[in-house]
Steps between C-alpha positions, in 0.01 A plus 500: 500500500815388327631459149693180437724353233720198440703286261545124524752316282346162428800376304735527798705788361581801726228763529573845358501704822560822306174445314332431834637823647376689193153349547494625857612848390202514265275446800686753714343801330188441710463576874628224727613449857745213447684310229650154509660233285591134537730311265639149483692412182201424277235726650441868571200626699420863570251707699414870502273526802247759612394454864124497545413263785654510851671166438661615176716760678738230627460273199813393315452419134610282337486273805713186520399216730815289523319240708235444233728566203250756366535861386204732442456838342147633528271787413231408748250595767332195654158568653405171671792496741304370801360212298848408375654524848248243622540269199879513518515464879701820550540594867335824612837637614626487138193636325506875560817594312502220243525650148265382230786358292597262780135399537491417127820299537354299787185439297716372215685264733167353617295494180758527222362615165149490649583786739338784297161339570545588867626857452266799493621846406688682226818321400756395244797298617779263397652227718829333408540145628874437531465127550257430218657767275162640401321836519138530610307818410143611565268801484180556696152397385427841346843572351528824695882494481680450172749220430660507156729219391719390211623149430813504289756244395634368827354769724183642654451866601218684673411852612216715631559729201587440136800729470734303730464194277656691210823527699555137398666495159292207371170682558393713202240773460330346200131581512234235542258565214226294663503725807488809278210357299306425818573848633378673184204270424331482842260796535511497881798604715617137521848467348520133405285188486771264620612604853851358444575716196718809523605761248831320447573160348634244743395690813196360680288618791421242767118528506277541802455186717795322336819345633808405302769242570828557314684172443808404303282336237243778467217689669196356675209739544199434724169670576458476877162673535205544269182698569203284424133459568508387863223337708251767598508641851170416670434737789163540669445876483601799292663649807737204521623565145549866588698412811710251304576765234609752765720237661681379189542846348596647837780246539618567144525870582651446845787279388593748225546777758807334657735786419769714660389786273162674483223314321295683239210417274421599143131584537222590261138554593401142412439199720825302472762754601274666758426163664874431522561851635229459764648172624853642499390809693325275750831320562683828558239664725590318828861614454395862454633494144348644183477343156651689207271487196584623151221579255483621143320811378461603135714777351428854617232659286367159400188529285249226583372313196425149629156354454265488795600243756876556462720755675867593480516681834422253780590737783146513642520126574860520616413781741205301631742217583746739665233649723352162588826321582670784682865393522577535131680784322429552130757640264346593165725465196417692182821421311543864404711542187489129418339336199490157337834550322693717744807335649415211271863404438581471871198278558581269210854472632360389835240253373749390229240481226225703334170517688134576436355651820551849359183647653595418860873567494492869611314443825671165573839671482379794708362272772824299516709816528272648766496176699881482488530855636265398782739216591256222407652154471187295426226633273177299517260486208191307393546475126400134477194535723260498206569129457509401867357702789261719299395246241141530388471522125145528371538328163705202615269443796200485271684259271579284803130483585422425137760219491337349810158530331365712781253672271302685764815632661622623159176691443491637855864614509489647150193704588629610842840595361347717229273672757807604703612741229351828387484393135339170588371412154844553346659286773239229444588481130871494588453208738283306258764544228756342734289184519502451123732241338853627441465497119199732519683725744794523260277633222331752729835606647644564155203711396508697823875561486482638149208722590655636820855530367648302787609178329796372700669390178561869429732507803729237349798641302651169384598456136251243360779322308708468817195373691440239230867399500490437877159330476316728742155358426620155597674640811176660615322167453781309671492717811123548502533876480187686387613837365140623484415392855209293373455175685236282655686420820330429826598694810759251624644453150536876459686538828733212424572657162620816675717298738718365219876524530521741205297764686683450828846507346414807290405696813796364696755613241374857500449529876842356584690731270298819534533502879872414523631854432288624790609236751138391545325167471141497372284231662144395419305313774230420242730240339605330820475126430265451793276780371487350150412154628238637738332704228495204261319297765233759578162431330422733212185639662717653771672716241194586293140511617178690435670694221775627732859438402802468732248398760730323746765771538229766540345306788832399653617860529207607717640709784833535320404710198239775462173411328579761234770264375345165595171571324635691203343297220458757225823700485830345395840668511697496175876550505726654239219679317692828496767363263400721206473811716847436639638453148335809349775755577769267360319345205634733228855390594403133501327497159826532298654218703202273434516596131856363487391153608581272209836647407677200653485151352406339831208740539382413150520130579316512831255791465208580272647826372206581270257465790713724723519773236128476430413537869746788538305696238205493740705665771690805374385631838317320778211602715468399862204275431667230293683297764278200436562523125680179409677671210674749729597225740642300209715799397637544850577129536669501159720791601602322820600193297682712240693683769609170649637378166675830435653539844570146612874558464474784754303278739761230460798720587344771715454512875127438498315558823707798616 
C-alpha cells in the first residue's frame, strides 16, 4: 500500500513545493518501493508507494492522464477488478497489467463522484480535475486507509499521516479538547465518538464510506454507502445458506491474496480467523504453497487465573487447525521481554496519538515484527467477524423474538440456550435479565458492578470538571453511546450499531499506522462490503438456533475446520490477560512515574489526579491475577496519556518509526 499527500491552492496562488517535499520526507521513514510527485502551479501531489499487488510494480503515482485532464494519487487495492473491467468495457488485452489507480481513474471518468459506490477494496485516493479545478477524495466503506485533511485560508491539504500536515506553516498543533474528552471518558478502547475528530484542531479524518469534493467555495461531503437492514435472503434449505456463506467469504479471502509477497494470517483458536485461514490455505494448496500463520501465546511462566470457560493459551485449538488443514505453518509469538508500556514512545510516535489497547500491544507488535521477518506483505485477520460472519448473539436474538412477539420461540430458545451451558441455572437467570426493560437492567447492573468491583466507570480517568465543561453526558446521548453496554437492541440493531463509522475509522487509523513501519498491509475479509451485506440479509435463525450461537459459520466450515474448533461452545479464548504478569518485573520503576502524574497543568486539567493517586495506593506491587482489574487498567491508560503530553515535543521533532 501507499502513503499519499497533497496541497491544493484554492486561491490561485503558487503552491509551496518545499512544504510538499517536506511532507513526502515525513512519509519516507517507512518502507517503500517508489516515490513520486506531480506539481502544476497551484497543486502538489505526492506518493510513497509500497508494492503489494502484481499490477502495482509498474504503477506510476501520481498518475497524470493528459487526455482526461485528471491526476490521481492513491493508496489503494481494488478487489472487484473483473466486475469493473466488464462495467467499464476494458478490453481483455489491457486488463492484466492495469494498476488499480488507473482503474479508479476510469471509474471516476464514467461515474464521477458516484464512483466509490462501484469500488470494492481498501482505498484512500485524491483525483485532481484540471478542467473543473476541483479535487475529489474518497475512502473505502470501512475506512481501512486513513485520509487526514486540513482546510485553511485559500488552500486544502491532505495526508495519510498527521505529521506531514504540520509541515504547512498555517497548521498548528493545538489540541482538540473534545477528542481528548472522548478519549478519556469512553471506558472501551474506542478513541472518539465523532469519526471525523482528531487530536488536533482543524485537522479532520475523512470517515469510512465518505467522499469529499473540494471546491473553490468550500467542501462537499457525501456518504456513498450505508449498511442497513436489507430484505431478507430467502433460500430453501440450510445447506444453501452454508454454500452461500462459503462463496461470499471465500471470494473475500481470495481477492485479498492478490500479492507479490507471501500472505500470512493472524490466527487465534476462534472461529473467525481460523475460517479465514482455512479458506486461504485452500487457495494456496493447488499451487503447492503453504500459509504462514502467526498466533499469540501468553508470557512464559503464565499463571492461569481465568474463570472456567475462558483460556489464555489457545494452542490446542490452533494445533488442531494446523493438523487438519495441512499446508499451514504456525509461528507462535510470546512477545518475550515486552509489556504494555515497553517501547511505548515509539508506538505513540507511529500512531500519532495516545491509545488504549494496552493489553494487546505486546503480542500485536511481536506478530508484526515476526511477519515482517518472514517477508509477509499481506496479513489477513478476522477481527470484525463477530459482527458479520460469526454473528449469533444470544441476548439480542431473544430480544428480536420478543420484539416480534414470538412468545413460544422466546421460551424455547431461552430454555435451550441455558441448557447448553454447564451452569445452566445461572445462564437462565442471565438471559432472563437481558429481557427486562433497560431501566431495570440499569439498576441491576449498578448493583452488580459495585458488588463485583468491575464498574467500567472506574476505568475512566477524566477530570469530572473537564468532562462537565465539554458536556460529555450530552455527547454520549447525542451519539447514542452506552458506556455501560446496557441496551435493548434487537439482533439487527446491534449489528448495525457496531458497523458505525466511528468503530470502522477507529480500527482503520490504528491498523494503517501500526503496519506501515513493517511494510505490511492488514486486511480483514470479514468486513468486505459483500460479506457485510450478505450477513445483514441472512435470517436471524441461521445465526442462532436451538441455543447454539455462531450457528451459520460453524455449519459452513464443515470439511474445512476440525470439529474441535467448529463445535467449541464452552471455551472462549481471552487475549491480553497476561498484562499484569508482564508488568510485574517493571512495576516498581513505573510507580514513581505514575505518582508524578499531576505535576503539569495540562494533566491537572484533563485527568482526575485524586482518583489516580487513590488507585495507585492499591498497587504498591501487583500480582499476576489483577489484569481484569479496571483500576490497574485505568492507571496504565493514564500513564500512556501522561507520557504523550510530556513527550509530544519529541514525537513532533523526532524520526518516529525508525
